[in-house]
N, C-alpha and C positions, 0 to 999 in steps of 0.2 A: 579492677575486674573484678572483683565482689560485687561491687556497688552496683556494675553494667548488669552481671547476671543476675544480683536481688534485682533490679530492677524489670528485667526481663521476664523474672520469677512473677513479681508483682502484675505488671502491667506488658504481658505478651501481644507481641507484635499481631493480632488478629487479622486484621486485614491484608497481611502478606501470609498469612497463613492459609486463609482463604481463597488466596488468588493462588498459591502452588497449589494447592488441594484441587483446584477447577480445573486447572493446568495438566495435571495427573490423570484427574478424570474426565474431558477431552482426548488426554492420549491412549485412554483404555477406549473409550469408544470407538475412535479411529483406526485402534488393532483389530477389533474387535466387527466392522466392517468389512474392512481388509477381508476377515477370515470369512465372512459370510461370502463374499464377491467367490474367493476361492471354493466357498463347499456347491455353488450356485455351478460348478461344472464338474461336481461329483458322477462318476461313473455307474454309481447306483440311483442315481435322477433317470427319469422320462426326459422324453423333450419336452411333452406336456409343463411337467413338475421343473425343471430347467426354464423355460419361457418366462412361467408365472410368476416364482422364483427371482428369475432375473430382473425383472419389471419390478419387485416388491422393493431388491435390493437398490437398485437405480432410482427409485424413489425416492426412497429412503437417504440416500446421498444427497440428491439435491433438496430432498426438507432440511437436513441435518444442517447447515448452515444457517439458514433462516429462521430452526426454531433455537439453536444456541444463542442468536440475539435476543431472541425475548426471555431471557437470563429465566427468570423461576418462576415458570408457568407449568401447566400440565401440559401443555402441547408439546414443549421442552421436554418434561420428564419421560411422555408417551414416546416420544419417537429415542430416546436413551434407551427406555427400557425394550423398547421393539427390538432394538439392534443388540444389544447384553444380555439381556435373557431370552424374550418369547421368542424368534426366528432363531438363534441356538439350540434351546432349550424344545423346540421341536423339529429340526435337522439333526442334532446330531444323535439322540435315540434311534431313529430314525433308518440312518444311516450305518449304524452300528448290527443291525438286522442281517441274520443271512439273506438272501437272494430270495427265496421261496417265504420267507418272514415277511420280508420289503413288499411283496406282491401282493400281501394278506392286508398290511396296514396302509397299503397307498390311497384307499378311499379318504382314510382319518386326514394324512398328511395334505392330501388335495380339499379336502372340507377346510380343514384348519387353514391350510393356506390362503385358500378362497375370502375365509374371514379376514385374517392377516390384511388381505389385500383392500376390502371394503376399509378394511379401520386406516387404512396408508392416503385411502383416498379421501376419507372423512377429514385427515391430519390437514393434507393439500386445501382440502375447499376449507377451514378454519382458518387457514393461513392466508390465504386469497381473499378472504373474506374482512380479516384484518386490515389487509391492505389497502383493501377500496375504501373502509372507513375511514383510515387513514389516511387517504391521496384525496376523498371527498372532503374531509377537516380544513386539509391542508388547502384545497380547493376556497373552500368558503372564504377561511380567514385571508387568502391573498386578495380575493375578487373584492370583499369587505374594506381591507388594509388601503388598496390600492385606488379602488375607485372611488374611496371616500376622500382619498387623497387629491386625486383628479376634480372630482366634484368643487371642492374647498378653493382647485385656483394652483396647485402642486403640480412639479414639472414631472410628466412622465418619464419614466428612467430608463 
């Protein structure tokens, strides 16, 4: 037993620990996304804000699985930051305000929400551009490989 513990202290299971941390962090992102979806229906938000924030949240929800597949990229980091920090950090203080103060702060919230909407659309365009490049690369590879085989007299599969 002592040898096992000594081995763990000298050679910790880093991969397993990293995977565990990753699962924990992913669960946190999902929890925050569910929290945001609940905030969108808050009675302190008017219809315009609800629609805008609902659209942002839905787009982030659609982007999340794609960005998670990108592992350690700026896009993944940005999607997570928007879900965990930026959007809740914008909405929570606003919703804590009194109704009168909320009315005065509405233009700020609307402007910041539009900025977030632009950022989310940019992220979507980035992911789509990456997918287009990958598709083109694969199509060229397949065309070269199989057309070349056909020219050599290979069989079409």
